[in-house]
C-alpha positions as CSV (number, residue, x, y, z in Angstrom):
1,X,93.1,218.7,162.3
2,X,91.9,217.8,158.8
3,X,91.6,214.2,157.7
4,X,94.9,214.8,155.4
5,X,96.7,216.2,158.6
6,X,95.6,212.8,160.1
7,X,96.8,210.7,157.2
8,X,100.3,212.5,157.5
9,X,100.4,211.9,161.2
10,X,99.3,208.2,161.2
11,X,102.0,205.6,161.7
12,X,102.1,202.3,163.3
13,X,102.7,202.5,167.1
14,X,104.0,199.6,169.0
15,X,104.6,200.7,172.3
16,X,101.7,202.2,174.5
17,X,100.9,203.5,178.0
18,X,98.8,201.7,180.4
19,X,95.9,204.4,180.2
20,X,92.7,202.3,178.8
21,X,90.9,203.4,175.9
22,X,87.5,204.7,177.3
23,X,84.7,202.2,176.3
24,X,82.7,205.3,174.7
25,X,85.8,205.6,172.3
26,X,85.9,202.2,171.3
27,X,82.3,202.2,170.6
28,X,82.7,205.2,168.2
29,X,85.4,203.1,166.5
30,X,83.4,200.2,165.9
31,X,80.8,202.5,164.5
32,X,83.4,204.3,162.3
33,X,84.2,200.5,160.9
34,X,80.7,199.7,160.4
35,X,79.9,203.0,158.5
36,X,83.1,202.6,156.1
37,X,82.3,201.8,152.2
38,X,81.8,198.2,151.2
39,X,81.3,196.5,147.9
40,X,77.8,196.4,146.6
41,X,76.7,197.3,150.2
42,X,76.9,193.3,151.2
43,X,78.4,194.4,154.4
44,X,80.3,191.1,155.4
45,X,82.3,192.9,158.4
46,X,81.8,192.7,162.0
47,X,83.7,194.0,164.8
48,X,84.9,192.5,168.0
49,X,86.3,195.1,170.9
50,X,88.4,193.6,173.3
51,X,89.2,195.8,176.3
52,X,89.0,193.5,179.6
53,X,92.7,193.7,180.8
54,X,92.9,190.1,181.3
55,X,91.5,189.3,178.0
56,X,94.0,191.7,176.5
57,X,96.8,190.0,178.3
58,X,95.6,186.6,176.6
59,X,95.1,188.1,173.1
60,X,98.8,189.4,173.1
61,X,100.9,186.3,173.0
62,X,98.8,185.7,169.7
63,X,100.0,188.5,167.7
64,X,103.1,189.3,165.9
65,X,104.9,192.7,165.9
66,X,107.1,194.6,163.5
67,X,109.1,191.8,161.5
68,X,111.7,194.1,160.5
69,X,113.0,194.8,164.1
70,X,114.6,192.3,166.2
71,X,113.1,193.7,169.2
72,X,109.5,195.1,167.7
73,X,107.0,193.7,170.0
74,X,106.0,195.9,173.1
75,X,107.6,195.3,176.1
76,X,105.7,194.3,179.5
77,X,103.9,197.6,180.5
78,X,103.9,198.7,176.8
79,X,101.1,196.2,175.6
80,X,97.8,197.5,173.9
81,X,95.0,198.2,176.2
82,X,92.4,197.3,173.7
83,X,91.9,195.5,170.2
84,X,89.7,195.9,167.7
85,X,89.2,192.6,165.6
86,X,87.7,193.0,162.0
87,X,85.9,189.8,161.2
88,X,84.5,188.7,158.0
89,X,81.3,186.7,158.0
90,X,81.8,184.0,155.6
91,X,78.0,183.4,155.1
92,X,78.0,186.7,153.1
93,X,79.6,186.6,149.7
94,X,81.3,190.0,149.4
95,X,82.9,190.3,146.0
96,X,85.8,191.8,147.5
97,X,86.0,191.3,151.3
98,X,89.8,192.4,151.6
99,X,89.2,196.0,150.2
100,X,86.0,196.1,152.7
101,X,88.7,195.5,155.3
102,X,90.9,198.0,154.3
103,X,88.2,200.8,154.3
104,X,86.9,199.8,157.6
105,X,90.5,199.5,159.2
106,X,91.5,203.1,158.0
107,X,88.4,204.6,159.1
108,X,88.9,203.2,162.5
109,X,92.6,204.1,162.6
110,X,91.9,207.4,161.7
111,X,89.2,207.9,164.1
112,X,91.2,207.0,167.0
113,X,94.0,208.9,166.0
114,X,91.7,212.2,166.0
115,X,91.0,211.0,169.5
116,X,94.7,210.7,170.6
117,X,94.5,206.7,170.4
118,X,97.2,205.2,168.3
119,X,97.6,201.7,167.1
120,X,99.0,199.0,164.7
121,X,97.0,196.7,162.1
122,X,98.2,193.2,162.8
123,X,97.8,190.4,160.2
124,X,100.2,188.1,161.5
125,X,98.0,186.4,164.2
126,X,97.7,182.9,165.6
127,X,94.1,182.8,164.6
128,X,92.9,179.3,166.0
129,X,93.5,180.1,169.9
130,X,91.9,183.7,169.5
131,X,88.7,181.9,168.1
132,X,88.6,179.8,171.2
133,X,89.4,182.5,173.6
134,X,87.0,185.0,172.0
135,X,84.1,182.6,171.2
136,X,84.1,183.4,167.6
137,X,81.9,181.1,165.8
138,X,83.7,179.0,162.8
139,X,81.9,180.7,159.9
140,X,83.9,184.0,160.7
141,X,87.4,185.0,159.4
142,X,89.6,186.9,161.7
143,X,91.0,189.5,158.8
144,X,93.1,191.8,160.9
145,X,93.4,192.7,164.9
146,X,93.6,196.6,165.3
147,X,95.8,196.9,168.5
148,X,94.8,200.1,170.2
149,X,96.2,202.5,173.2
150,X,97.5,205.6,173.7
151,X,101.2,206.0,172.2
152,X,104.4,205.7,174.4
153,X,106.8,206.0,171.1
154,X,106.9,208.3,168.2
155,X,106.9,207.2,164.6
156,X,107.6,209.3,161.6
157,X,107.4,208.8,157.9
158,X,110.4,210.0,155.7
159,X,111.5,209.7,152.2
160,X,113.1,206.4,151.3
161,X,116.7,206.3,150.4
162,X,117.3,203.6,147.8
163,X,115.1,200.7,147.5
164,X,115.1,199.8,151.3
165,X,111.7,199.5,152.5
166,X,112.6,198.3,156.2
167,X,111.5,200.4,159.1
168,X,113.7,201.1,161.9
169,X,114.5,202.8,165.3
170,X,117.0,205.3,166.2
171,X,119.2,205.5,169.3
172,X,116.1,207.5,171.0
173,X,113.7,204.9,170.1
174,X,111.9,207.0,167.3
175,X,110.4,204.6,164.7
176,X,111.5,205.5,161.3
177,X,109.4,204.7,158.4
178,X,110.7,205.0,154.8
179,X,108.1,205.6,152.1
180,X,108.9,205.8,148.2
181,X,109.2,209.4,147.1
182,X,105.6,211.0,145.7
183,X,107.5,211.4,142.2
184,X,108.0,207.8,141.9
185,X,104.6,206.7,143.0
186,X,102.1,209.4,141.4
187,X,101.3,209.8,137.7
188,X,99.1,212.5,135.9
189,X,97.0,211.9,133.1
190,X,98.9,209.2,131.7
191,X,101.4,206.4,133.2
192,X,105.0,207.7,133.3
193,X,107.8,205.2,133.0
194,X,110.2,205.2,135.7
195,X,113.4,207.0,134.8
C-alpha cells in the first residue's frame, strides 16, 4: 500500500476490538512521532504510550468523542487498547509547536494504519486528571491523545453535499465523513475565486 493509499483509507475510528496493540508496534509509533519534521529542529515533543489495561480504563473517562454524534463514544468493550499522548515540553521554545504536533500525529496515525491499527486523535481532554494519573511534570502540555486499537467499525470519506460538515453513522453503523470537493479547495498557479 502506498502512502497515498493510506491517506485515502485513514479515517478516525471510535470503536475498537479488545485485541491489544503489540508493544513493539507502539514503540514503532513512538519512533515515527520522534522522527517527524519539527520547526528549526528544536524537538519540543515527547511521547507517552499507555497500554496497561487498567491505566487505559482510567484514561478513557477523560476523553471526549465525536461531538457531532449523540452516541459517538465507544461503548463498553469497544474502548481503545492503547493511547499515545503527544506532549510538548514547555521549556523548549519551538516557534510553531502546533505544527510540530500535526506532523508527529499524522506520522503516528499513518504508521499505525499501515500495520492495521486504527485510531482517533483526541484534543478534547480533561488534562489535569491525566497529569496526575500519568505522572506528567508540570512543564509539559498534553497536546493530543491518539487513541489506538484494532478497528471494530468502518469509516468512509465521501464528497460533501452542500455545506454540512457533520459526520454521521448510517443504520449499519458505517461512519460517513463528508469532505469538501477537491475542485473547491485546490488551486493551480493562481488563487481561483469560488463560483
